[in-house]
N, CA and C atoms as a LAMMPS dump frame, in Angstrom:
ITEM: TIMESTEP
0
ITEM: NUMBER OF ATOMS
540
ITEM: BOX BOUNDS ff ff ff
-5.0000000000000000e+02 5.0000000000000000e+02
-5.0000000000000000e+02 5.0000000000000000e+02
-5.0000000000000000e+02 5.0000000000000000e+02
ITEM: ATOMS id mol type element x y z
1 1 1 N -381.018 -94.136 -132.429
2 1 2 C -381.188 -95.468 -133.154
3 1 3 C -381.644 -94.878 -134.544
4 2 1 N -381.518 -95.172 -135.373
5 2 2 C -382.091 -94.703 -136.762
6 2 3 C -383.488 -95.525 -136.834
7 3 1 N -384.443 -94.284 -137.551
8 3 2 C -385.552 -95.25 -137.777
9 3 3 C -385.828 -94.734 -139.009
10 4 1 N -386.571 -95.214 -140.014
11 4 2 C -386.402 -94.55 -141.625
12 4 3 C -388.297 -94.793 -141.584
13 5 1 N -388.505 -93.657 -142.384
14 5 2 C -390.293 -93.257 -142.236
15 5 3 C -390.975 -94.753 -143.373
16 6 1 N -391.833 -94.917 -143.198
17 6 2 C -392.772 -95.911 -143.938
18 6 3 C -393.069 -95.488 -145.554
19 7 1 N -393.077 -96.411 -146.084
20 7 2 C -393.105 -96.393 -147.388
21 7 3 C -394.518 -95.574 -148.28
22 8 1 N -394.349 -94.525 -149.164
23 8 2 C -395.811 -93.946 -149.979
24 8 3 C -395.719 -94.932 -150.719
25 9 1 N -397.058 -94.671 -150.967
26 9 2 C -398.373 -95.4 -152.151
27 9 3 C -397.267 -95.523 -153.243
28 10 1 N -396.559 -94.482 -153.78
29 10 2 C -396.326 -94.18 -154.908
30 10 3 C -394.754 -95.315 -155.033
31 11 1 N -394.453 -95.553 -153.569
32 11 2 C -392.264 -96.62 -154.053
33 11 3 C -393.222 -97.907 -153.846
34 12 1 N -394.268 -98.329 -153.467
35 12 2 C -394.689 -99.563 -153.372
36 12 3 C -395.513 -100.416 -154.678
37 13 1 N -395.044 -101.356 -154.84
38 13 2 C -395.578 -102.003 -156.542
39 13 3 C -396.463 -102.837 -156.523
40 14 1 N -396.869 -103.643 -157.159
41 14 2 C -397.998 -104.996 -157.205
42 14 3 C -397.248 -105.334 -158.373
43 15 1 N -397.251 -107.018 -157.723
44 15 2 C -396.7 -108.094 -158.609
45 15 3 C -398.071 -109.13 -158.842
46 16 1 N -398.469 -109.721 -159.9
47 16 2 C -399.536 -110.822 -160.116
48 16 3 C -398.445 -111.98 -159.563
49 17 1 N -399.153 -112.665 -159.001
50 17 2 C -398.307 -114.045 -157.797
51 17 3 C -398.881 -114.343 -158.324
52 18 1 N -400.423 -115.208 -158.286
53 18 2 C -401.325 -116.569 -158.665
54 18 3 C -402.339 -115.796 -159.721
55 19 1 N -402.807 -116.688 -160.819
56 19 2 C -404.083 -116.33 -161.7
57 19 3 C -404.588 -117.76 -161.594
58 20 1 N -405.565 -117.836 -161.481
59 20 2 C -406.811 -118.489 -162.123
60 20 3 C -408.11 -118.255 -162.837
61 21 1 N -408.902 -118.683 -162.66
62 21 2 C -409.829 -118.377 -163.37
63 21 3 C -411.43 -117.661 -162.238
64 22 1 N -410.803 -117.895 -161.152
65 22 2 C -411.706 -116.967 -160.22
66 22 3 C -410.707 -115.552 -159.877
67 23 1 N -409.61 -114.876 -160.118
68 23 2 C -409.064 -114.031 -160.347
69 23 3 C -407.338 -114.362 -160.099
70 24 1 N -406.87 -113.333 -158.714
71 24 2 C -405.654 -113.612 -159.079
72 24 3 C -404.897 -113.006 -157.815
73 25 1 N -403.93 -113.185 -157.111
74 25 2 C -403.511 -112.502 -156.226
75 25 3 C -402.361 -111.523 -156.398
76 26 1 N -402.011 -110.769 -155.07
77 26 2 C -401.104 -109.544 -155.641
78 26 3 C -399.838 -109.806 -154.422
79 27 1 N -398.664 -109.335 -154.91
80 27 2 C -397.849 -109.275 -153.425
81 27 3 C -397.386 -107.861 -153.674
82 28 1 N -396.839 -107.392 -153.148
83 28 2 C -396.384 -106.13 -152.691
84 28 3 C -394.409 -106.059 -152.455
85 29 1 N -393.908 -104.842 -152.504
86 29 2 C -392.771 -104.693 -153.227
87 29 3 C -392.501 -103.665 -153.502
88 30 1 N -390.826 -103.278 -153.455
89 30 2 C -390.429 -102.071 -153.304
90 30 3 C -389.286 -102.221 -154.11
91 31 1 N -388.611 -101.181 -154.993
92 31 2 C -387.962 -101.76 -155.316
93 31 3 C -386.014 -101.276 -155.128
94 32 1 N -384.822 -101.454 -156.22
95 32 2 C -383.79 -100.552 -155.134
96 32 3 C -383.69 -99.412 -154.979
97 33 1 N -384.237 -98.363 -156.402
98 33 2 C -384.161 -97.195 -156.422
99 33 3 C -385.07 -96.546 -154.884
100 34 1 N -386.079 -97.342 -154.626
101 34 2 C -386.853 -96.727 -153.914
102 34 3 C -385.604 -96.811 -152.032
103 35 1 N -384.791 -97.876 -152.202
104 35 2 C -384.236 -97.204 -151.14
105 35 3 C -382.965 -97.056 -151.36
106 36 1 N -382.197 -96.969 -152.427
107 36 2 C -381.802 -95.759 -152.462
108 36 3 C -381.736 -94.47 -152.132
109 37 1 N -383.698 -94.184 -152.642
110 37 2 C -384.158 -92.751 -152.611
111 37 3 C -384.452 -92.459 -150.965
112 38 1 N -384.598 -93.282 -150.441
113 38 2 C -384.972 -93.337 -148.721
114 38 3 C -383.695 -93.297 -147.549
115 39 1 N -382.508 -94.039 -148.201
116 39 2 C -381.099 -93.739 -147.49
117 39 3 C -380.681 -92.277 -148.321
118 40 1 N -380.358 -92.031 -148.953
119 40 2 C -380.003 -90.749 -149.312
120 40 3 C -380.805 -89.255 -148.646
121 41 1 N -382.534 -89.512 -148.305
122 41 2 C -383.107 -88.755 -147.807
123 41 3 C -382.894 -88.787 -146.374
124 42 1 N -382.829 -89.8 -146.2
125 42 2 C -382.491 -89.57 -144.661
126 42 3 C -380.924 -89.965 -144.046
127 43 1 N -380.217 -89.998 -145.093
128 43 2 C -378.557 -89.879 -144.002
129 43 3 C -377.671 -88.914 -144.944
130 44 1 N -378.357 -88.812 -146.321
131 44 2 C -377.279 -88.12 -147.168
132 44 3 C -376.402 -89.043 -148.093
133 45 1 N -375.945 -88.322 -149.353
134 45 2 C -375.396 -89.454 -149.954
135 45 3 C -373.752 -90.175 -149.492
136 46 1 N -373.428 -89.402 -148.321
137 46 2 C -372.49 -90.022 -147.329
138 46 3 C -372.795 -90.367 -146.174
139 47 1 N -373.466 -90.606 -146.03
140 47 2 C -374.396 -91.432 -144.731
141 47 3 C -374.432 -92.932 -144.983
142 48 1 N -374.195 -93.3 -145.763
143 48 2 C -374.626 -94.738 -146.342
144 48 3 C -373.24 -94.839 -147.786
145 49 1 N -373.463 -96.37 -147.115
146 49 2 C -372.577 -97.051 -148.721
147 49 3 C -372.734 -99.043 -148.903
148 50 1 N -372.683 -99.383 -149.4
149 50 2 C -372.887 -100.541 -150.026
150 50 3 C -371.659 -101.493 -150.321
151 51 1 N -371.564 -102.77 -150.431
152 51 2 C -370.959 -103.598 -151.219
153 51 3 C -371.425 -105.115 -151.131
154 52 1 N -370.791 -105.626 -152.491
155 52 2 C -371.167 -106.857 -153.026
156 52 3 C -370.05 -107.966 -152.885
157 53 1 N -370.266 -109.119 -152.47
158 53 2 C -369.743 -109.576 -152.252
159 53 3 C -370.147 -111.431 -152.344
160 54 1 N -369.156 -112.383 -152.916
161 54 2 C -369.849 -113.865 -153.282
162 54 3 C -369.241 -114.544 -151.875
163 55 1 N -370.12 -115.014 -151.32
164 55 2 C -369.738 -116.228 -150.076
165 55 3 C -370.465 -117.339 -150.4
166 56 1 N -369.496 -118.766 -150.598
167 56 2 C -370.023 -119.487 -150.809
168 56 3 C -371.435 -119.866 -152.233
169 57 1 N -370.323 -119.357 -153.776
170 57 2 C -371.053 -119.613 -154.52
171 57 3 C -372.627 -118.01 -154.84
172 58 1 N -373.286 -117.525 -153.174
173 58 2 C -374.248 -116.396 -153.223
174 58 3 C -373.718 -115.443 -153.231
175 59 1 N -374.542 -114.536 -153.975
176 59 2 C -373.875 -113.127 -153.923
177 59 3 C -375.011 -112.457 -152.877
178 60 1 N -374.016 -111.799 -151.795
179 60 2 C -374.68 -111.153 -150.53
180 60 3 C -374.063 -109.213 -150.797
181 61 1 N -374.935 -108.69 -150.108
182 61 2 C -375.103 -107.366 -150.292
183 61 3 C -374.671 -106.802 -148.965
184 62 1 N -373.965 -106.587 -148.436
185 62 2 C -373.891 -105.43 -147.257
186 62 3 C -373.934 -103.907 -147.613
187 63 1 N -374.693 -103.595 -146.254
188 63 2 C -375.033 -101.579 -146.269
189 63 3 C -375.158 -101.205 -145.224
190 64 1 N -374.178 -100.415 -144.908
191 64 2 C -373.19 -99.507 -143.818
192 64 3 C -374.047 -98.574 -143.719
193 65 1 N -374.774 -98.095 -142.343
194 65 2 C -375.112 -96.672 -142.284
195 65 3 C -374.112 -96.486 -141.366
196 66 1 N -373.406 -95.268 -141.372
197 66 2 C -373.142 -94.161 -140.307
198 66 3 C -373.698 -93.776 -139.194
199 67 1 N -372.985 -93.756 -137.734
200 67 2 C -373.698 -93.925 -136.555
201 67 3 C -372.715 -92.591 -135.745
202 68 1 N -373.455 -91.435 -135.578
203 68 2 C -372.81 -90.501 -134.997
204 68 3 C -372.701 -90.65 -133.56
205 69 1 N -373.63 -91.433 -132.693
206 69 2 C -373.273 -91.92 -131.854
207 69 3 C -371.963 -92.365 -131.573
208 70 1 N -372.185 -93.519 -131.859
209 70 2 C -371.254 -94.709 -131.82
210 70 3 C -370.049 -94.316 -132.634
211 71 1 N -370.072 -93.11 -133.379
212 71 2 C -368.504 -93.037 -134.128
213 71 3 C -368.476 -94.136 -135.357
214 72 1 N -369.025 -95.248 -135.521
215 72 2 C -368.681 -96.391 -136.23
216 72 3 C -369.911 -96.499 -137.309
217 73 1 N -369.276 -97.347 -138.218
218 73 2 C -370.455 -97.796 -139.598
219 73 3 C -371.117 -99.03 -138.706
220 74 1 N -372.343 -99.248 -139.212
221 74 2 C -373.141 -100.073 -138.46
222 74 3 C -373.925 -100.948 -140.045
223 75 1 N -373.354 -102.44 -140.213
224 75 2 C -373.58 -102.976 -141.386
225 75 3 C -374.927 -104.037 -141.096
226 76 1 N -375.195 -104.483 -142.349
227 76 2 C -376.216 -104.949 -142.591
228 76 3 C -376.433 -105.947 -143.843
229 77 1 N -376.567 -107.388 -143.682
230 77 2 C -376.205 -107.713 -144.529
231 77 3 C -377.341 -108.699 -145.442
232 78 1 N -377.609 -109.034 -146.477
233 78 2 C -378.45 -110.493 -147.121
234 78 3 C -378.291 -110.857 -148.51
235 79 1 N -378.497 -112.109 -148.656
236 79 2 C -378.123 -112.75 -149.8
237 79 3 C -379.189 -112.816 -150.783
238 80 1 N -378.606 -112.387 -152.22
239 80 2 C -379.869 -112.185 -153.095
240 80 3 C -380.089 -113.235 -153.8
241 81 1 N -381.016 -113.507 -154.628
242 81 2 C -382.022 -114.661 -155.558
243 81 3 C -382.037 -113.865 -156.928
244 82 1 N -380.948 -114.88 -158.079
245 82 2 C -381.59 -114.315 -159.657
246 82 3 C -383.256 -114.04 -159.945
247 83 1 N -383.092 -112.766 -160.686
248 83 2 C -384.044 -112.562 -161.621
249 83 3 C -384.32 -113.528 -162.774
250 84 1 N -385.585 -113.358 -163.388
251 84 2 C -386.014 -113.811 -164.616
252 84 3 C -385.511 -113.628 -165.962
253 85 1 N -384.776 -111.671 -165.419
254 85 2 C -384.374 -111.329 -166.835
255 85 3 C -382.93 -111.219 -166.608
256 86 1 N -382.627 -110.546 -165.73
257 86 2 C -380.905 -109.995 -165.732
258 86 3 C -380.269 -111.027 -164.119
259 87 1 N -379.78 -112.036 -164.526
260 87 2 C -379.74 -112.889 -163.841
261 87 3 C -378.529 -112.441 -162.529
262 88 1 N -377.346 -111.434 -162.902
263 88 2 C -376.166 -110.936 -162
264 88 3 C -376.86 -109.834 -161.318
265 89 1 N -377.611 -108.548 -162.582
266 89 2 C -378.128 -107.7 -161.817
267 89 3 C -379.019 -107.784 -160.839
268 90 1 N -380.107 -108.474 -161.384
269 90 2 C -381.01 -109.042 -160.448
270 90 3 C -380.536 -109.532 -158.834
271 91 1 N -380.126 -110.524 -158.726
272 91 2 C -379.66 -110.731 -157.827
273 91 3 C -378.818 -109.961 -156.307
274 92 1 N -377.943 -109.376 -157.354
275 92 2 C -377.709 -107.862 -156.714
276 92 3 C -378.915 -106.622 -156.211
277 93 1 N -379.314 -106.727 -156.874
278 93 2 C -380.633 -105.877 -156.592
279 93 3 C -381.496 -106.557 -155.431
280 94 1 N -381.71 -107.555 -155.403
281 94 2 C -382.522 -108.44 -154.754
282 94 3 C -381.866 -108.28 -152.931
283 95 1 N -380.234 -109.052 -153.187
284 95 2 C -379.902 -108.578 -152.153
285 95 3 C -379.376 -107.084 -151.27
286 96 1 N -379.393 -106.108 -152.036
287 96 2 C -379.481 -105.156 -151.639
288 96 3 C -380.843 -104.679 -151.159
289 97 1 N -382.057 -104.702 -152.106
290 97 2 C -383.483 -104.589 -151.292
291 97 3 C -383.734 -105.785 -149.643
292 98 1 N -382.679 -107.082 -149.487
293 98 2 C -383.127 -107.419 -148.735
294 98 3 C -382.533 -106.956 -147.566
295 99 1 N -381.103 -106.389 -147.5
296 99 2 C -380.082 -105.7 -146.47
297 99 3 C -381.083 -104.5 -146.031
298 100 1 N -381.527 -104.275 -147.184
299 100 2 C -381.828 -102.742 -146.678
300 100 3 C -383.405 -102.94 -146.03
301 101 1 N -384.111 -104.091 -146.196
302 101 2 C -384.769 -104.641 -144.709
303 101 3 C -384.691 -104.492 -143.891
304 102 1 N -383.298 -105.314 -143.77
305 102 2 C -382.987 -105.317 -142.355
306 102 3 C -382.759 -103.906 -141.331
307 103 1 N -382.464 -103.352 -142.201
308 103 2 C -381.849 -101.833 -141.552
309 103 3 C -383.663 -101.295 -141.301
310 104 1 N -384.762 -102.033 -141.881
311 104 2 C -385.942 -101.311 -141.275
312 104 3 C -386.432 -100.442 -142.688
313 105 1 N -386.019 -100.416 -143.783
314 105 2 C -386.496 -99.707 -144.595
315 105 3 C -387.835 -100.701 -145.713
316 106 1 N -388.915 -100.259 -145.346
317 106 2 C -390.48 -101.473 -145.93
318 106 3 C -390.547 -102.243 -145.364
319 107 1 N -389.808 -101.934 -143.944
320 107 2 C -390.412 -103.697 -143.214
321 107 3 C -392.338 -103.708 -143.103
322 108 1 N -392.722 -102.977 -143.083
323 108 2 C -393.976 -103.05 -143.629
324 108 3 C -394.629 -104.107 -144.212
325 109 1 N -394.39 -103.973 -145.09
326 109 2 C -394.31 -104.788 -146.244
327 109 3 C -394.777 -106.413 -146.098
328 110 1 N -393.972 -106.737 -144.647
329 110 2 C -394.478 -107.989 -144.609
330 110 3 C -395.307 -108.213 -143.775
331 111 1 N -396.402 -106.971 -143.805
332 111 2 C -397.684 -107.173 -142.625
333 111 3 C -398.429 -106.996 -143.709
334 112 1 N -398.312 -106.838 -145.323
335 112 2 C -399.219 -106.94 -146.054
336 112 3 C -400.454 -107.866 -146.164
337 113 1 N -401.772 -107.836 -145.87
338 113 2 C -402.467 -108.767 -146.351
339 113 3 C -402.456 -109.636 -147.284
340 114 1 N -403.25 -110.888 -147.308
341 114 2 C -403.278 -111.421 -148.543
342 114 3 C -404.114 -110.674 -149.579
343 115 1 N -403.937 -109.991 -151.065
344 115 2 C -404.478 -109.589 -151.887
345 115 3 C -405.42 -110.599 -153.126
346 116 1 N -406.211 -110.439 -152.864
347 116 2 C -407.22 -111.162 -154.048
348 116 3 C -407.964 -110.054 -155.051
349 117 1 N -407.865 -110.523 -156.29
350 117 2 C -408.355 -109.852 -157.297
351 117 3 C -409.738 -111.023 -158.129
352 118 1 N -410.796 -110.372 -157.895
353 118 2 C -411.717 -111.547 -158.048
354 118 3 C -412.037 -111.172 -159.612
355 119 1 N -412.355 -112.095 -160.429
356 119 2 C -412.34 -111.881 -161.92
357 119 3 C -413.586 -112.359 -162.189
358 120 1 N -414.798 -112.698 -161.499
359 120 2 C -415.722 -112.723 -161.27
360 120 3 C -416.219 -111.208 -161.868
361 121 1 N -415.897 -110.189 -160.749
362 121 2 C -416.258 -109.034 -160.784
363 121 3 C -415.836 -107.739 -161.752
364 122 1 N -415.074 -108.394 -162.643
365 122 2 C -414.272 -107.666 -163.583
366 122 3 C -413.428 -107.399 -163.939
367 123 1 N -412.401 -107.509 -162.903
368 123 2 C -411.743 -106.394 -161.754
369 123 3 C -410.163 -107.473 -162.613
370 124 1 N -410.135 -108.625 -163.615
371 124 2 C -409.028 -108.461 -164.244
372 124 3 C -409.25 -109.85 -165.889
373 125 1 N -408.382 -109.287 -166.477
374 125 2 C -408.449 -109.344 -167.298
375 125 3 C -407.983 -110.622 -167.751
376 126 1 N -408.346 -112.269 -168.083
377 126 2 C -407.505 -113.398 -167.979
378 126 3 C -407.492 -113.682 -169.346
379 127 1 N -406.002 -114.996 -169.212
380 127 2 C -405.738 -115.323 -170.83
381 127 3 C -405.248 -116.571 -170.528
382 128 1 N -405.416 -117.434 -171.349
383 128 2 C -404.791 -118.805 -171.338
384 128 3 C -403.586 -118.811 -171.778
385 129 1 N -402.076 -118.916 -171.284
386 129 2 C -401.114 -118.6 -171.731
387 129 3 C -400.311 -120.332 -171.693
388 130 1 N -399.894 -121.004 -172.636
389 130 2 C -399.322 -122.332 -172.75
390 130 3 C -397.405 -122.159 -172.01
391 131 1 N -397.472 -122.457 -170.637
392 131 2 C -395.859 -122.313 -169.882
393 131 3 C -395.221 -123.803 -169.996
394 132 1 N -394.822 -123.905 -170.899
395 132 2 C -393.731 -125.677 -170.385
396 132 3 C -394.671 -127.096 -170.809
397 133 1 N -395.371 -126.382 -172.092
398 133 2 C -396.192 -127.175 -171.821
399 133 3 C -398.037 -127.272 -171.347
400 134 1 N -398.239 -126.222 -170.476
401 134 2 C -399.032 -126.318 -169.574
402 134 3 C -399.985 -125.384 -170.125
403 135 1 N -401.198 -125.162 -170.14
404 135 2 C -401.775 -124.072 -170.313
405 135 3 C -402.093 -123.352 -169.209
406 136 1 N -401.702 -122.343 -168.593
407 136 2 C -401.594 -121.342 -167.61
408 136 3 C -402.548 -120.514 -167.845
409 137 1 N -403.691 -119.708 -166.74
410 137 2 C -404.029 -118.369 -166.441
411 137 3 C -402.814 -117.479 -166.166
412 138 1 N -402.896 -116.201 -167.385
413 138 2 C -402.305 -115.033 -166.911
414 138 3 C -403.214 -113.715 -166.824
415 139 1 N -402.843 -112.787 -166.896
416 139 2 C -403.227 -111.415 -166.612
417 139 3 C -402.008 -110.251 -167.151
418 140 1 N -402.51 -109.527 -168.009
419 140 2 C -401.797 -108.222 -168.692
420 140 3 C -402.137 -107.22 -167.733
421 141 1 N -402.769 -107.274 -166.496
422 141 2 C -403.341 -106.146 -166.472
423 141 3 C -402.53 -105.903 -165.152
424 142 1 N -402.162 -104.097 -164.804
425 142 2 C -400.923 -103.673 -163.941
426 142 3 C -401.935 -103.291 -162.805
427 143 1 N -401.688 -103.398 -161.788
428 143 2 C -401.681 -102.619 -160.36
429 143 3 C -400.93 -102.13 -159.871
430 144 1 N -401.747 -100.712 -158.949
431 144 2 C -400.763 -99.968 -158.085
432 144 3 C -401.348 -100.169 -156.93
433 145 1 N -400.483 -99.78 -156.246
434 145 2 C -401.366 -99.381 -154.693
435 145 3 C -401.516 -97.882 -154.88
436 146 1 N -403.069 -97.436 -154.507
437 146 2 C -403.557 -96.349 -154.373
438 146 3 C -403.143 -95.388 -153.354
439 147 1 N -403.509 -96.262 -151.787
440 147 2 C -403.472 -95.321 -150.713
441 147 3 C -402.824 -96.545 -149.897
442 148 1 N -402.545 -95.653 -148.679
443 148 2 C -401.704 -97.043 -148.061
444 148 3 C -401.781 -96.174 -146.535
445 149 1 N -401.86 -96.635 -145.39
446 149 2 C -402.296 -96.408 -143.97
447 149 3 C -400.883 -97.394 -143.209
448 150 1 N -399.953 -96.736 -142.758
449 150 2 C -399.593 -97.891 -141.843
450 150 3 C -399.095 -96.94 -140.461
451 151 1 N -399.599 -97.474 -139.648
452 151 2 C -399.702 -97.628 -138.343
453 151 3 C -398.319 -98.754 -137.11
454 152 1 N -397.344 -98.085 -136.494
455 152 2 C -396.362 -98.946 -135.673
456 152 3 C -395.926 -99.95 -136.548
457 153 1 N -395.701 -99.306 -138.195
458 153 2 C -394.892 -100.251 -138.976
459 153 3 C -395.595 -101.662 -139.233
460 154 1 N -397.052 -101.22 -139.215
461 154 2 C -398.314 -102.132 -139.827
462 154 3 C -398.991 -101.649 -140.713
463 155 1 N -399.328 -102.216 -141.63
464 155 2 C -400.445 -102.162 -142.579
465 155 3 C -401.772 -102.183 -142.28
466 156 1 N -402.186 -101.015 -141.894
467 156 2 C -403.602 -101.229 -141.47
468 156 3 C -404.889 -100.589 -142.15
469 157 1 N -404.598 -100.136 -143.153
470 157 2 C -405.477 -99.603 -144.453
471 157 3 C -404.612 -99.119 -145.926
472 158 1 N -405.444 -99.936 -146.804
473 158 2 C -405.441 -99.505 -148.542
474 158 3 C -405.919 -99.982 -149.104
475 159 1 N -405.679 -99.205 -150.293
476 159 2 C -406.799 -99.591 -151.685
477 159 3 C -405.618 -100.182 -152.818
478 160 1 N -405.711 -100.735 -153.954
479 160 2 C -404.927 -101.341 -154.876
480 160 3 C -405.709 -100.948 -156.182
481 161 1 N -405.232 -100.196 -156.962
482 161 2 C -406.324 -99.673 -158.253
483 161 3 C -405.584 -100.811 -159.555
484 162 1 N -406.745 -101.462 -160.186
485 162 2 C -406.012 -101.857 -161.546
486 162 3 C -406.236 -101.243 -162.703
487 163 1 N -405.383 -100.236 -162.82
488 163 2 C -404.625 -99.293 -163.897
489 163 3 C -405.069 -99.613 -164.888
490 164 1 N -405.031 -100.858 -165.627
491 164 2 C -405.376 -101.402 -166.54
492 164 3 C -406.927 -100.62 -167.247
493 165 1 N -407.412 -101.287 -165.868
494 165 2 C -409.306 -100.354 -166.431
495 165 3 C -409.459 -98.886 -165.525
496 166 1 N -408.544 -98.817 -165.428
497 166 2 C -408.673 -97.402 -164.217
498 166 3 C -409.864 -97.962 -163.172
499 167 1 N -409.898 -98.908 -162.102
500 167 2 C -410.803 -98.773 -161.166
501 167 3 C -410.147 -99.529 -159.772
502 168 1 N -410.682 -98.961 -159.139
503 168 2 C -410.334 -99.509 -157.104
504 168 3 C -410.609 -101.227 -157.627
505 169 1 N -409.732 -101.728 -157.024
506 169 2 C -410.269 -103.515 -157.075
507 169 3 C -410.404 -104.185 -155.673
508 170 1 N -409.583 -103.308 -154.671
509 170 2 C -409.27 -103.863 -153.727
510 170 3 C -409.202 -102.586 -152.524
511 171 1 N -410.305 -102.956 -150.943
512 171 2 C -409.855 -101.894 -149.722
513 171 3 C -409.819 -102.644 -148.733
514 172 1 N -408.116 -102.488 -148.26
515 172 2 C -408.566 -103.483 -146.923
516 172 3 C -408.401 -102.039 -145.972
517 173 1 N -408.995 -102.676 -144.673
518 173 2 C -409.322 -101.456 -143.531
519 173 3 C -409.055 -101.825 -142.438
520 174 1 N -408.575 -102.233 -141.489
521 174 2 C -408.396 -103.209 -140.389
522 174 3 C -408.951 -101.963 -139.022
523 175 1 N -408.603 -100.787 -139.208
524 175 2 C -408.913 -99.603 -138.222
525 175 3 C -409.887 -99.256 -137.619
526 176 1 N -410.335 -99.146 -136.838
527 176 2 C -411.821 -99.186 -135.663
528 176 3 C -412.745 -98.125 -136.439
529 177 1 N -413.755 -97.9 -136.611
530 177 2 C -414.99 -97.782 -137.311
531 177 3 C -414.365 -96.005 -137.282
532 178 1 N -414.329 -95.571 -136.109
533 178 2 C -414.034 -94.123 -135.917
534 178 3 C -413.266 -93.801 -136.501
535 179 1 N -411.883 -94.012 -136.458
536 179 2 C -410.694 -93.796 -137.272
537 179 3 C -411.044 -93.849 -138.912
538 180 1 N -411.719 -94.224 -139.659
539 180 2 C -411.771 -95.022 -141.186
540 180 3 C -411.869 -93.336 -141.869
C-alpha cells in the first residue's frame, strides 16, 4: 500500500477566509505544484499520470499511480470548481488537488483546527472595502505556517506567522505536556 509523507510547513499555504472588526479566520491548503512534487518524489516522474475529462459539464481529474505488486494502474478521480482568477485553469488545478487528496496527499489538512487571528492583539490590519455595494472588512496581511507537527495523519501542533508583521500570531498544540 502506497503511503505519502506528511506535508511540510513550507508546502502549506494560508488563505484568509472571513474578516471582521474582531480579526480574521484562516484556511490551510496545498497547491497543485506541491502534489506534483510529492508524486514525483515518491513515485518518480513515470510512476504516475493524470488526465482531465468533462462529465455532465463538470471538469474531473483522474490521477493514476502504478502499483508494482498488483501490476496495474490504480486511479482516483474528483471534480474541480472554478477559481476567481483563471476559470478553466483553476478548475483543472482544483480537480487535480482533490484527486490527490483521494490518494492521501495532504489529507492531514482536513484535521486543521479553526484558526482565528485576533485584530485586538494588533495581529491583523483591517481595511474597509466596498464589495458589491456592501462595506466589508478585508486584510492585506499575508500568513504562513511556521511549524507543523503531524501524528498519524492528524495535525497535533502548529504555529502561524503574520509575514506582513513578521510576528507569530497563532499557536496550536494538543500534545501531552511532556511531548511539547
